[in-house]
N, C-alpha and C positions, 0 to 999 in steps of 0.2 A: 905555326898551330894549326893542327891538323883539322876539315871538316868535319862538320857533324853530320853523324849518318840520319836518317829518317826514321821514324817509331817504327816500329815492328805490326804487324796487324795487330798482334796478342798482346801489346804494350796495354796499362793502363789506361792512357791519358787517350787512346785511338777507342778504346771502348767503350767510355762516358760519351765522347764524340757521338758512334754508332748508336748508342741506346738515347739522347734528345733527341737526334733525326728520326729516331723511330717514335717515338711518344708526340714529339710534334705532329710529324702525319699525322698520326691517331685521332689528336685533337683537332684537328682543323679537316679531317674524314669527318668524325663525329659534327660537329659545327654545320657543313653542309649540308646533312642527310636530314637535320633537325631544320634548316633553314627550308629546305626544298619539301617536306613535310608541312612545316607552316601553312603553304602558298598549294599545296595539295587538298588540304584536309582544315579549309580556315575555320568551320565552326565543331569540330569535334571537342566534344567535353573529357576533360581528363577523369580517369578512372577513381571511382572512389578508393579509399585507403582500405585494406583487406578489414582493420580493427570493424570499420562502420558496417561492411556487410555482413560480418560473423555477427553483430549485436542487434541486424535487422533481418530477423528470416522473412518477412513477408515480401514477396515480390514484388506485390502494387507500394508498397511503403517505400521499399529499395527505386523506383519509379519516378518520387515525388520531387516536383522541382525539374524533371526533365519533359521534352516535347511531349514523349510517350506519355507520360502520365496527366500532362493538359488534353491531349486527345482524347484518354479514357475519358478523364472527367466528364469534358464533353458530351461523349457518347453516352454516360450512365444518367445524365443528366437531364438529356434529352431523348432517352429512350423512359427514364419514369415520368414524365411532362406528357408521353404517349400514352403510359398504361392507367394514366388517373382514371378513366375514363372505363377500364376493362377490366381493374382487379377494385373489390370491396372488402372496406375492413369491416369483419362481422367481432362483435363480441358475443360471446355464448358466455352464460351461467349453467352449468350441467345439473339438470336433477339427477342423475345417475353416472357411476362409474362408465369409462369405454371397455367394451371387451379386448380381448386382448388380440390387438391387430398389427403390432408393431410400433405404436404411435410410445413418443415421447413423455419418459417418467410425469412430467408436471400436468396430461393431461387427466392425470390419475387423482389430481387432489380435491376437485370439487371448485377451486376457483375458479372466478372468471378469465378467462385469458382471450386473447386477439389474436383471431385467424385472418390467413388471406382469402378473397373467395373470387373464382374465375367468373366474371361473367361473360355469360357464351350466348345469353339470351337479353334484351333490353330490361326485362324483370326476372331472370335467374340467375342464379352465380351458386357454382358448385366448389366443395370441399369439404374436409375431412373431420370428421364430427362421430359424437355415438347419438345425433338423432334424440336424445332425451336433453335438448338446451333451451331454454329459451333465449332466443338468438334476438340481437341489437345489431341497425348498421349505425355505424360510424362517418358521419359524411362532413366535412367544412366544418366542423366542430358542432353539429346537431345530430341530434340520435332521432334512429328511426327504427318501427319494428320490425322485422323479417317473421315470413312465417316459412316453418318444415315444409317444401311441395313436394318431397321423395326421397326416400332414405333406401340405403341397403348394407342392411348390420354387417353382413358375411367382411365388405369390405370396408366399412365405417364410413361410406361415400355419400353426404347427404346435398341436395339441391334444395335451395334457399329461394323461396320470393322475396324480392329486392326492389325498392323503391324505382321506378323504370327511368332507362337512362337511354338515349341515346348514345351510341356506340360505334367506335371505329371497324373495320372489316377485321374480324382476326384469322390472323394466320398461323398454321403451326410447319414447323419443320418437320420433316417426315425420318423417321425413323433409321432409316436408310443413311441418311444424311448426316445424323447424329451420330453411327457409328464410324464415318470415314478419319476424324483426325480429332488427336486431344485441341482443346479451345478454350479459351474466358468463355463464361457464361454470367447473365445477372439473374441473381438471387432475391423473390420480390416478399417479403416479410409485413408481418401488419404493426403498426403503431397507431398511437393515440392521434396525433395528426395525419393522418393516412399510410398510406405505404413506404414503405421504405425499402432501398436494394442496394445490394451490393455484389461487385462481377467476385466470384473465384475463378481458377483453371480447374479444369476436369480432365486429369491427367491420361484417365483411361475409361472407358466407356465400353461395359459387355453386355449382351443379352443375356436374360434367365429368365427360364419358362416358367410361368405363376399360375396354378390351376386357379387359385380363386377369382383371378382377374381373368381365365381363359385366352393369356397372351403372353408375351415375354416382356419384362419388364427390365430395366437398365440398373445394372450395378456401375456407381459410379465411382474411383477411386480419386484420392487425393482433396478430396473436399472439406473445408471444413466442419464443424456440429451446423446442424439445420435442422429447427423444428420439422416435426409432420406434416406436411399442409402446405409448405411452401413451394411455391411457384419459381419455375425454372426457366429462362426466356435467355431465344441469342441474343447478341451485341444489335443485333437488326433488327429486336423486335417479334419474333415468331417465337412461340409457344412452344418449348422444349419440352417439358413434362411437371410432373408434381413428385414432390418427397415424399415417399410414403411411411418408409423408416429411415434407422441409419444406426449401423453399429460399427463394424469395421468400415463397413463402403454405406455410402450412402446408396438407397432402391430407389426409383424413377421409375413412375406411370408416367410411361408417353404422352405426350400431348395429344394424339390421337384416336389412343387408348382411352387416355382421359373424356374425352369429347364424347368417342361414342358412347361410353356407359352412361356418361349423364344424362345424353338426350332419352336413350333406352328406359332408364328408370320411368315404373310406372309410376302416375301422380299418386296420394294418398287419398282416401274416402276422406270425405270433412266428417272431422270432428272422430275416426278410426285413431286408435292407439297400438302399438306393434303386439302380437301372440306374444305369450309366456309362457312355460309350463312348469316354473317354478324348481327348476335345475340349472344348474351350475357343472358345465365339463370340462375335461382337459384331452389333450391328444393320448391317442392310446401309443404307449412306449413301448418300443419292445422289450422291458424288466412289464412291466405294467400287465401288456400282453399274454406273458407267459404265467404270470399270477392268477392274470383272470382267466385263463385258459380263450383266448376271443385274437381271433387273428386280424379283424378290422373293427370299426367302429370308434365311437369315444366314448370314455367311462366318464363315470358320475362321480362328479367328487364332493359334492353340496347339492343336500333338498331340501329345500326350504317347508319349515314344519306345518306353514300358514297355506302354502302353495295345491296347485290342482296337484302336483305327482306326490305329495306328501304318504305317507301308508302305500303306496302302491307303486313307486322306483324308488330304491334303496343305493348305500355312496357302495361304491361297486361294483354296481349293475353297468354294464356295457352296449350302449345302443347303438343299432345296426341299421335301423330303417324306424323312417316317418310316413306311418301308411306304406306307399310303394315309392315312396325315395330314400332310394341308398343313403345313409350316411357312411363316412369314412373317414372324416378330417373336420374339425372346429365348424369351420368355414359354412361346409356344408349343416350342422345342424344349426345356425344360422338363416341357411337362408332357405330351409326347411321351414323353419318359426316366423320368417319375412313373408311369408307367403300365403301365409293362414292367418284370419281374424279371431279376435278373441271372440268365446265363445262355441268354438269352433270344436267339436270332437275328432281325435285322431289314434292311431292305434301304433305305440312306440312297438317294435322288434326288441326287444332285451334280452341279452345271454348272460342269466345268471347259474353259480353254481354247473357250468358246465349245460348244461337246458337253456332252450331259447322260448321263452314265454312271451305272449302279445300280452298288452298292458294298454288297456283304454283309460280315455283322460280329457278332462273337457280345458282347452287352454282360456288363460284368462288375461287381461291385459297387463303391458308390461309398464305399470305405476308403479315395481317398488324397484329400492337399490339394491342391485346383484354385486354380490362380493366381486371384488378385483382380482383378476385371475393373479396368478403368483407367475413371475418367469423363471422359476426354477426348474429343473428337471428331477428325473428320479434315475439316471441310467445307472444299470450298475458297473463295477467297474471288479468285479471278482474276488474274493478274498482267500485266505484256507485258516485250519483249523491254527487257535485252539476255540474256534467259536461256533462247536459242536451241540453247546448245548444253553447257549445266550447271544444273543446277538449285539452285546456291547451299549447297554444303554443304563442309567441308571436313571429311575424315575419316582417322583413324589404323588402320590393321589388329594387331586382337589378338586371338591362339588362334583365327584362321577365325570372326570377326568383325569388324565396323567403328564405330570409337568414332565419334560425331558430335562434332567436336571445335567447328565453330565455322556458324549457319544465317546466310545471309546477309539482311539486312532484305528483305522485300518478293519474295523468292524465292518459285518454286514449291514449295519444299523448309520453308519457312516458313508458307508459305499452306497446305501439309498438317498441318501441325500438330508437325512434328520440333523437337524441342528441343536443344538442347547438351548431353552429359548422354549422350542417348539410345543404345543399340547396334542396332544394326542387324544380322539375323540371316538372314534371308532376302530373295531377289529371287524370288517364287512364280511357279513357271512358266519362269525364267531362268537354269538353272543355279548352276553355283559360284558363291560367291561372291568380290567380290575390289573394291578400289576401281577397274581400270579394270572390269568388269562393270556395276558400276551406271552410270558412265561412259555408255559403250556403249551400255547398257540405254535411256538417257535421250534421246541422240542418235538414236538409232533412231524413235524417235517422231517421230510427224507431228502438227502444231499440233493442239489440242483432244484429243488420245489423252493416255492416263496411265498409270503403272505401280504396282505395287502391291510395300508395301516393309513386312516384317515386322522389328518394333521389340522393344526389353524398355525398359522405363522403370522405374526403384525396382523391379527384379526382377520385373515385372508383363507381358503379352506385351500388343501392340499393334500394328495395322496399320492402315496409312495409303496414301490415295492420293496420288501425287504426279502433277501433269497439269502439260502443257508448254503455255506461252500461243501 
């Protein structure tokens, strides 16, 4: 019987043996690596499942249950305790709407609201408000009266006199350090039971020059929606700033700027009230400037028929100065009024119909409710014919005004921002209002010229410019 020869390497039986040895080697290697990792990282937590991460977008929520979250919670708890004496909860009941300064929409409702105020002296606290509100301090279940000590209407910055309390030294984070790197910050809001606090990550901080504050503010990205007036602290307890507005990004008044402004506000005289001209103005956009033949100033969009400017100032006038104080922005107009007292006689420099006239008037007290400014703009986007003879409006005459029933898409009226439901109240400088007058005024324009149209929208005055293509 012949001897059996060994299997060649390429035989099926030899291949299976080599495969088994290779798999065994891999299994042993993985087991050794896992064992070594267990000894090397004994406290390492397993990574959460991808599904759990995708269903929890908040980074702080993803940290729940970890050592890092426990540390953050302890930090915030300690910080809230330390801020109890530095932050005052004010309940403000507005007597009138706030001027347009970028504050949240709920500040225009006239309903009581809670705001945090920073105590920078034992009996003084600063916050954002209209200055026309009854203020009360909520503290430990009790309610105390607070009085307005000083106010700047251009920045809506108010200093209130509050019950005196001993307070810890207030430290401020420098603006240079704030710009160094993104970080977590604590944001303090107001609650019925006292200040409330939450942490948020500021992913980007950029300086933004601001003429109203005469300083650079901070545009901070990555933050959740925050009410205007929210206070911002570092996690170590340093004041970082105050939220003045929030749209796509939050605008922060740095702590140094805030405290300097609060300290410099002159106290109000006892029994005094803010001066009022009975005029509501808006910024002079390029389209309005073209229609009004003016290159600077603020444009009048409403005149109180019972106010000091009645029959002296007209809708569509452009105010360029109050006495010797130039007016080139709404904030400058408010500052000019804030520096004067009721019964003061002033002279307004007004541009009307291409001419500059001086209008003297005596200021009254600001005890009337000014219409809340609209946030709409009247930027012109440009159109082409067939709008040579009509602006694209369907109007209905009602009690001396014209209701806008329809606005043709792409028309000059649509480009000006006019909307169905608006009420046309006047054509400044063009006489009595009627449907025929609107059509005639528009037809009388040459290509590239514009006319002013005074509107009411949701009860609030607005001035727009309709340009003929």
